[in-house]
C-alpha positions in Angstrom: -20.0 44.5 34.9 -22.6 46.7 33.1 -24.6 47.0 36.3 -21.6 48.3 38.2 -20.7 50.8 35.5 -24.3 52.1 35.5 -24.1 52.7 39.3 -20.9 54.7 38.7 -22.7 57.1 36.5 -21.1 59.3 33.9 -17.5 58.2 33.1 -18.1 54.8 34.7 -16.7 52.9 31.6 -13.5 54.9 31.7 -13.1 54.4 35.5 -13.8 50.6 35.2 -11.2 50.4 32.4 -8.4 52.3 34.2 -9.0 51.2 37.8 -10.6 47.7 37.5 -9.0 46.7 34.2 -12.2 45.8 32.5 -12.5 45.9 28.7 -14.8 48.5 27.3 -16.1 46.2 24.6 -17.2 43.7 27.2 -18.9 46.4 29.2 -20.7 47.6 26.1 -21.8 44.1 25.4 -23.2 43.8 28.9 -25.1 47.1 28.5 -26.6 45.8 25.3 -27.8 42.7 27.1 -29.3 44.8 29.8 -31.1 47.0 27.3 -32.5 44.1 25.1 -32.9 41.5 27.9 -31.2 38.9 25.7 -27.8 37.3 26.0 -25.3 37.9 23.2 -23.4 34.8 22.3 -19.8 35.0 21.3 -19.3 34.6 17.5 -15.9 33.0 17.4 -16.6 31.6 13.9 -16.6 35.2 12.6 -13.2 36.0 13.9 -10.0 35.7 11.9 -9.4 35.3 8.2 -11.9 33.3 6.1 -10.7 30.3 4.0 -10.6 30.9 0.3 -13.5 28.5 -0.3 -15.8 31.0 1.7 -15.2 33.4 -1.1 -15.0 30.9 -4.0 -17.4 28.0 -3.1 -16.6 26.0 -6.2 -12.8 26.3 -6.1 -12.1 22.9 -4.4 -14.4 21.1 -6.8 -12.8 22.8 -9.8 -9.3 21.9 -8.5 -10.4 18.2 -8.2 -11.8 18.3 -11.8 -8.4 19.6 -13.0 -6.1 17.4 -11.0 -8.1 14.1 -10.7 -7.8 13.0 -14.4 -4.0 13.3 -14.2 -3.4 11.5 -10.9 -2.0 8.1 -10.5 -1.8 5.6 -7.7 1.4 4.2 -6.2 2.3 1.3 -8.7 4.0 -0.6 -5.9 0.8 -0.5 -3.7 3.0 0.1 -0.7 1.3 3.4 0.1 -2.2 4.9 -0.5 -0.8 8.2 -1.7 -2.2 9.7 -5.0 0.5 11.4 -7.1 -0.1 14.2 -9.6 2.4 15.7 -12.1 0.7 19.1 -11.9 2.3 21.8 -9.6 0.4 24.5 -7.8 1.6 27.0 -10.4 0.3 24.9 -13.2 -3.0 24.5 -11.3 -3.3 28.3 -11.1 -2.8 28.6 -14.8 -5.5 26.0 -15.6 -7.9 27.7 -13.1 -7.4 30.9 -15.0 -8.2 29.2 -18.3 -11.3 27.7 -16.7 -12.7 31.2 -16.2 -11.3 32.5 -12.9 -9.8 36.0 -12.8 -6.2 36.3 -11.5 -7.4 39.0 -9.1 -9.8 36.6 -7.3 -7.6 33.6 -7.1 -5.3 33.0 -4.0 -1.6 32.8 -4.1 0.4 29.7 -5.2 1.1 28.7 -1.6 -2.6 28.6 -0.8 -3.3 26.4 -3.8 -0.5 24.1 -2.7 -2.1 23.9 0.8 -5.4 23.1 -0.8 -3.9 20.3 -2.9 -2.4 18.8 0.2 -5.7 19.1 2.0 -7.4 17.2 -0.8 -4.9 14.4 -0.6 -2.8 15.0 -3.7 0.9 14.5 -3.4 3.0 16.6 -5.8 6.3 14.9 -5.1 7.9 13.2 -8.1 9.3 9.8 -7.4 11.2 7.4 -9.7 8.9 4.4 -8.9 5.9 6.3 -10.5 7.6 7.0 -13.8 6.3 4.8 -16.6 8.8 2.2 -17.9 7.9 2.9 -21.5 5.9 5.3 -23.6 4.5 4.7 -27.1 4.1 7.4 -29.7 0.3 7.5 -29.2 0.4 7.9 -25.4 -0.4 11.6 -25.3 -3.2 11.3 -27.8 -4.7 8.4 -25.9 -4.6 10.4 -22.6 -6.2 13.4 -24.3 -9.1 11.3 -25.6 -9.6 9.4 -22.4 -9.8 12.7 -20.4 -12.3 14.0 -23.0 -14.5 11.0 -22.9 -14.4 10.8 -19.1 -15.2 14.5 -18.6 -18.1 14.2 -21.1 -19.5 11.1 -19.3 -19.3 12.8 -15.8 -21.1 15.9 -17.1 -23.9 14.0 -18.8 -26.6 12.5 -16.5 -27.4 10.0 -19.2 -23.9 8.4 -19.1 -22.4 6.3 -16.4 -18.7 5.7 -16.1 -17.2 2.6 -14.5 -13.6 1.4 -14.1 -12.8 -2.3 -14.2 -9.6 -4.3 -13.5 -8.4 -7.6 -12.1 -5.6 -7.9 -9.5 -2.8 -10.4 -9.3 -3.5 -13.8 -7.9 -3.7 -13.9 -4.1 -2.4 -17.1 -2.5 -4.3 -18.3 0.5 -2.1 -19.7 3.2 0.3 -18.7 6.0 2.3 -16.5 3.7 3.8 -13.1 4.6 2.5 -10.2 2.5 5.0 -7.7 4.0 4.2 -5.0 6.6 3.9 -5.3 10.3 1.3 -6.7 12.6 0.7 -6.6 16.4 -0.1 -10.3 16.4 2.8 -12.6 17.1 2.5 -14.9 14.1 5.0 -16.7 11.9 4.7 -16.8 8.1 5.6 -19.7 5.8 7.5 -19.7 2.5 5.4 -18.7 -0.5 6.4 -21.9 -2.4 4.8 -24.3 0.1 1.4 -25.1 1.4 -0.9 -23.1 -0.9 -4.5 -23.7 0.3 -6.3 -21.9 -2.5 -5.7 -19.2 -5.0 -8.1 -16.2 -5.5 -8.1 -13.7 -8.3 -9.8 -10.3 -7.4 -11.8 -8.5 -9.9 -13.4 -5.1 -9.3 -15.9 -2.7 -10.8 -15.5 0.8 -9.5 -17.9 3.8 -9.9 -15.8 7.0 -9.8 -18.8 9.3 -9.3 -20.2 7.6 -6.1 -16.8 6.0 -5.1 -18.6 2.6 -4.8 -16.6 -0.5 -5.3 -17.9 -4.0 -6.2 -15.3 -6.7 -5.7 -15.5 -10.4 -6.6 -13.0 -13.1 -5.8 -12.7 -16.0 -8.2 -11.3 -19.5 -7.6 -11.0 -19.7 -11.4 -9.3 -17.6 -14.0 -10.7 -14.1 -14.7 -11.6 -14.5 -18.3 -13.7 -12.3 -20.7 -16.8 -14.3 -19.9 -16.1 -13.9 -16.1 -15.9 -10.1 -16.5 -19.0 -9.9 -18.7 -21.0 -12.1 -16.2 -20.0 -9.7 -13.3 -21.2 -6.8 -15.4 -24.5 -8.5 -16.1 -25.0 -9.2 -12.4 -24.3 -5.6 -11.5 -26.6 -4.1 -14.2 -29.7 -3.7 -11.9 -27.5 -1.8 -9.4 -26.1 0.4 -12.2 -29.6 1.3 -13.4 -30.5 2.4 -9.9 -27.5 4.8 -9.9 -28.4 6.2 -13.3 -32.0 5.6 -14.3 -31.7 7.8 -17.4 -28.7 5.9 -18.7 -28.2 5.6 -22.4 -24.4 5.2 -22.5 -22.1 3.1 -20.4 -18.4 4.2 -20.4 -15.9 1.5 -19.4 -12.4 2.5 -18.3 -9.9 -0.4 -18.5 -6.1 -1.0 -19.0 -6.3 -3.0 -22.2 -5.3 -6.2 -20.5 -5.3 -9.5 -22.4 -8.8 -10.6 -21.4 -10.5 -7.2 -21.9 -8.5 -5.6 -24.7 -10.0 -3.9 -27.7 -9.0 -6.9 -29.8 -10.2 -9.7 -27.5 -12.9 -11.5 -29.6 -14.9 -13.1 -26.8 -14.9 -9.9 -24.7 -16.2 -7.8 -27.7 -18.8 -10.5 -28.5 -20.2 -10.5 -24.9 -20.3 -6.6 -24.9 -22.2 -6.5 -28.2 -24.7 -9.0 -26.8 -24.9 -7.0 -23.6 -25.5 -3.8 -25.5 -28.3 -5.4 -27.7 -30.0 -7.1 -24.7 -30.2 -3.9 -22.6 -30.5 -1.4 -25.4 -27.5 0.5 -24.2 -24.5 2.1 -26.0 -21.1 1.1 -24.7 -18.0 3.1 -25.0 -14.6 1.5 -24.2 -11.9 3.9 -23.2 -8.5 2.3 -22.5 -5.5 3.8 -20.8 -2.2 3.7 -22.6 0.2 0.8 -22.2 2.5 0.9 -19.2 0.1 3.6 -17.6 -2.5 1.3 -16.0 -1.9 3.1 -12.6 -4.0 6.0 -13.9 -7.0 3.7 -14.0 -9.3 4.9 -11.1 -9.8 1.4 -9.7 -6.1 1.0 -9.1 -6.4 3.3 -6.1 -8.8 0.8 -4.5 -6.3 -2.0 -5.1 -3.7 0.1 -3.3 -6.0 0.7 -0.3 -6.8 -3.1 -0.2 -3.2 -4.1 -0.3 -2.3 -1.8 2.5 -5.4 -2.9 4.5 -4.4 -6.5 4.7 -0.6 -6.0 4.7 0.9 -7.7 7.7 -2.0 -10.2 7.9 -1.9 -13.9 7.1 -4.6 -14.8 4.6 -5.0 -18.3 6.0 -8.5 -18.9 4.7 -11.0 -17.7 2.1 -13.3 -16.4 4.8 -10.6 -14.3 6.3 -9.6 -12.9 2.9 -13.2 -11.9 2.1 -13.7 -10.5 5.6 -10.7 -8.2 5.3 -11.8 -7.1 1.9 -15.3 -6.2 3.3 -13.8 -4.2 6.1 -11.6 -2.1 3.8 -12.9 1.4 3.1 -12.1 3.7 0.2 -13.3 7.3 0.4 -15.3 6.2 3.4 -17.2 3.5 1.5 -17.0 -0.2 2.1 -17.0 -2.4 -1.0 -19.5 -5.1 -1.9 -17.6 -8.4 -1.8 -18.6 -11.8 -3.2 -17.0 -15.2 -3.9 -17.5 -16.7 -7.3 -16.9 -20.5 -7.4 -18.0 -21.0 -11.0 -15.2 -22.4 -13.2 -14.5 -20.5 -16.4 -12.8 -22.0 -19.4 -9.8 -20.2 -20.7 -9.1 -19.5 -24.3 -12.7 -19.2 -25.6 -12.7 -17.4 -28.9 -14.8 -16.7 -32.1 -14.5 -17.8 -35.6 -13.5 -15.1 -38.2 -17.0 -15.2 -39.6 -18.6 -14.5 -36.2 -16.0 -11.8 -35.5 -16.9 -10.0 -38.7 -20.5 -9.8 -37.5 -19.3 -8.4 -34.1 -17.2 -5.8 -35.8 -20.2 -4.5 -37.7 -21.6 -3.3 -34.4 -18.3 -1.6 -33.4 -17.1 1.8 -34.3 -13.4 2.4 -33.7 -11.7 5.8 -33.4 -9.4 6.5 -36.4 -5.7 6.2 -35.6 -6.5 4.9 -32.1 -8.5 1.8 -33.1 -7.3 -0.4 -30.2 -8.1 2.1 -27.4 -11.4 3.7 -28.2 -14.5 1.7 -29.3 -18.2 2.5 -29.4 -20.7 -0.4 -29.5 -24.2 0.5 -30.8 -27.4 -1.4 -30.2 -29.6 -0.4 -33.1 -29.4 -3.7 -34.9 -29.3 -7.4 -34.0 -26.4 -9.5 -35.1 -27.3 -12.1 -37.8 
């Protein structure tokens, strides 16, 4: 096109535009290529309106830091959606408090689109409302969020989330859902081959999940042994670790008053010279525990399948992905005795190593390692 216009001489661009219907911008581009001897590639990526993260590179990360501590998983485990009580309007307010100027922030609709893009659902549903709420619930949540934020910002602290799931019956039992395979399911009350109890340790920072399935009960000793086995892996993730923060839901085997659990953690702290902080979520709000999201993904992953054998159950757990990461899965056949406890004298020595938060003694504990128990 540029060569033709040059042969036309003066006014050639105008003639080509009117008579031939050529675009002048295209002609000028061709003339530039003739002058320089290099092809000019189209820059389609520079066209149109830029997304807001082009102007504010840290915006999405800051939104996640604001929304993530308040999110909860679907307590029914029927979906993998993550619910948040914060609206786009409230998110804008918190971004302003975090240091953003109102003039540089996008509109409320853009923030809502970004929340949807990040996978947060702002729809309020009745099934996600807690059944009960104690007087200390708000104070517990405030302290949990503070401890978690402090741990995530400190390279010397590592935060993990632990929890056990309901017993899984192995057999030709329907777990709901649909499958392309034409298979019949039996009644849940008949023909139980085996029972497995899942237990998980989740690392919120790296989204890694370590699952173990036990043929025995998941006791305090069981959880402490899994933590002991995982310790070399945790040290690789955080070589400078001086504090281990554990999020849990204050269940009966890992509560802040479970004697054997506290004894094992005190021994673990002394052995590895590490400070342990226990931060429990309020009663009836366990769905806010980060590992609960992994349980929801697992439940939806094997929904519609018949867990007819232990091998198939473990295989399905290994093929599950959460945040693009496959879990590390193992089977534990060791039998654990239920009801192991301490004497009052031994418990007194354990309590000497534990510092409890005033007014919230059952939910926030710090275990030091400076002295050995007598």
